[in-house]
N, C-alpha and C positions, 0 to 999 in steps of 0.2 A: 378233716373235708369231710362232712357230714353225706351220706349213700347215694338221698337224694342230689344238693348239689352234684355227686360224682359225675349220675347219671347226664345231669343237663348238659353236663361237659361234653357227656362222650355223644350224646344226642349230636350238639354244637359243630364235633366236627365230623360227623359224619355227611350234615347240611353243608359246612365250610367245603370240604371235597367232594360231595355232586355239582357244587356251585360254582368250587371248581373245572369239575368236568361240562359242563354247563358250555362255560365261559370259551373252551374252548372252539364252541360249536355256534358259539349264538352274544351279538354281544350287550348289553344293557339289560333290562326287565321290565315288564310290565303288566298290567291287571287289573280284573273290573275286581274290589276290594267287594264290594255283595254279593258275586261269584258263591255260589252255594252249593259239596257235592252235590253233583248231577248226575247221575253215569249213567242211571240206569234206565234204558228205552221208555218213551215216557210218550205224548201223545201233547204236541206243545195247543197252544192256545187257538195255534190259524189253522189245527187237523192234523202241521203235518209230525212226522217221524224220524227220532236218531235213526242213527245206522243199527242194522243189527248186533246182536252179539261177536265178538273177536270169540278165536277157541277158550276153554273155558280156564282158570287157572289154574291150576296147581296149586296141592293144597300148601300153605306155610306151619312150619311148629310155630305155636303159644308163646311167649316169653316166658322164661321160667322161673320169674315173679311174680305169675298172675296163671291164676287156676282161680278159671268161672265157677259160678256159686247157683247152680242149673234151679232154684230157689230164689232168688233175687232176680230171672232174666225178666222187662218187660214185659205183656203181655198184652197190651193197646196202649190206644195212643195217649188216655191218662198215664199209665206207669211212662211211656218213654219219654214225653212231655213232661215230667219231674228228673226223669234223670240229668232228659240233654240241657237242660237249665243249672241242677248244678251242677255239671260239669263244663258248663260254657267263662272263657274265659273275658271275664270285662276289664276294662282301664286296667286296675290295678294290678294284674296280672300282667300286663305288658310293662307300667314302670310306670314310679311317682310323674312324670308329665301325659300322660296322656290322659284327658276325660273323656267323656259317654257322648259319641251323637246325638241330633234329632234328625229322621230318629236316634233308638238308639239297639231297637230289635229289628229284626224283616216282622213283616206279614204272616200270620201263622196259612203254611199251606202251596208256599211260596215255594219252584223252585224251578230253577232258571234254566231253558233248552234251548242249547247247539243245533241253529236249523242245516238244513243242506247247504245253505249261502255262508256258512259262519259268523252270522249273525245271531246273539243272545236273545228268545227272548223270554216271557213266562210262560209255563204249562204248569204241567196239572203233578202233584203232586202220586210218585209213581206205589202200587202196591206195594214192593216192598220192600216200603219205605216207613216205619212209624211213628217218627216223627223227627223232623231238621230245620234249627232257629238259629239265627245267624246273627252277632253283635256286634255293635259300630264302636271306635273308638277312634282317638285322634291327637295329635298334637299339634292345636289351632297356630295358625298361622304368627308367628312374631320374629321382631329382630333380620329381617329380609329374607327370610323361610319360609316356602309355603305353605301349607296345611301338610300334615302326613296325617295320610287314611291309613288303619288297620281294621282289619276281621277276624273275627274267628266264628267256626260253624262247627257244629255238631249236626250229622244225623245219626240215628237209632233203628237199624235196619232190624227186619222184621230174623236175620241167618245172618249168623258168619258169614255164609256163599252168595249172598248179596250182598254184603259188608266188599266183601272180596269181589266183583262187580267192579263197584264201583272206582277200585283203584285199580285195575285193571283197564274199565273205558277212560279212565281218565290220561291215562298213558297215549288212549287210540288219540283222544280230542285230540293232543297236540301234533299229532303229527298228521292226522287229520285236516286241521286247522292251523296251521303258523301264524295267520293270520284271523285275527277276529276281532267284528266289530262289538267295543261292553256295550255301550247307548252313543249316541247321538254324539259324539263328538269328543268321545274316547272308543281306542284299539288297540290292540297289541298288537306288533310284526317278531314275525323271526321266534315265535313260541316252541320250546323246549324243554323233553320229560326227561328224567331216570327215576325209575325206579330202585329200589333196595329193601327186599323182604328180608324179616328174623333173623338176625347169621355173620350180616353182607357188608360191610363198608362200615363197619361199625357202626350197623345199629344194635345197639343190644333191649334194645326201649318198648318195642311195639312189633306185634304182629308181620306188620308193611309200612314201611314207609315209600314218598315220594317227592319229589320237588321240581316245580314249574319255575322256567325264567324266561322273559324277553323283555323286549323295549313296550317301556309305554309309552303312548302316548296323547293330549289331551292338548284341547284347542285352548283351554286360557292357561298354559305353561308352554313359556319359551326350554325348544329342547327336549330331548330327549329323556325319559327318565327312567325308571329299573322297577323289576315287578319279580316279587319271589314269592312263590304257593309253596309254602311245608305241610304237608299231608300225612298220617299214619291215621292205620286202623289197630283196633288192638277189639279183638274178637267180631260183636257182632256193631259194634261202634268204630265209625268215624268221626275223625278230624280236622280241622286247616287251619291254618292262620296265615293271613295273606298281607304282606304289601306293598301300597301305590306309591312310590319314588313322589316323590314334591324338588322342586329344586332350597338348595343349602343343603340336601344329607344323600350320605353316600352307602349302598346296598352295608356294607363293615360295621355303618352306623347304627345299623336297625335289625343286625341278624343274630344278633343274642338279645334284648328284647322278642322277634317272631320265635325265636328257640326256648326261655321261656314263658312263652302265653301254650307253647304247643305241646310240652314235658306236662307241664301243671296240669291240660286236661286228658295228656295220660294217666295221670297219677291218679286224679280223680275217678278216668273211666276203673283202675282198680280198684281203687276203693269203695267204691260202689255197687262194685258187680263181681267180684274177688272171695273168693272162699277166706273168711276171718278167720284169722288166727285165735 
């Protein structure tokens, strides 16, 4: 077994353990595959602001297999864009059956904000973020199964502290809004989140990680569907892989692809920003 494959399996075990814990508190899963990490408070398009930050998160140790190289740290938007696109997981990173959706990438500068009514709307990219991008993939509907839509997001923050804030605020959002309106005809209920810093519950691949689960409801589908959002932080970069359930699929069937996409992005961060051997 290769080292990289072994790490992926350990990450899968950590995610599975988190899913089991959350399953005890919430049935099913759901969410918006276009939702990007957007946890730093920012003024939204309507002029509202997200809640004030929670208490500062405690510093978490960097994984032993990653030592950041200050010379490779992105300094501006152009550096961050190049880095994010080099890290971003496309359809091939999810599996051979996945293809690009149309559009395949998010609009530059887009930053969803969860407002006071627990509804998602377009916001302004925070100053703490150098660049953020989401890639959309799917397994098209076939054989009686609905379209399984997934997405991967990379956000390059100015500092590790800014990235740490995003992770902390992700956990807070699920507490504040267990029910969320994603867009017209799509919503999440019973949303729960669980954080696992490095060295906890089998997390040996990233500085910090979290999983969100809830029940996804889509006016175009019959019944409830699952949703899982798996987000990790390595240094100043956060990556997320999200799966929006569809008829004919189970969460167990999609877990491996979700973990694989996230671990691939973690490894690319370390290759791009780490000290070279």
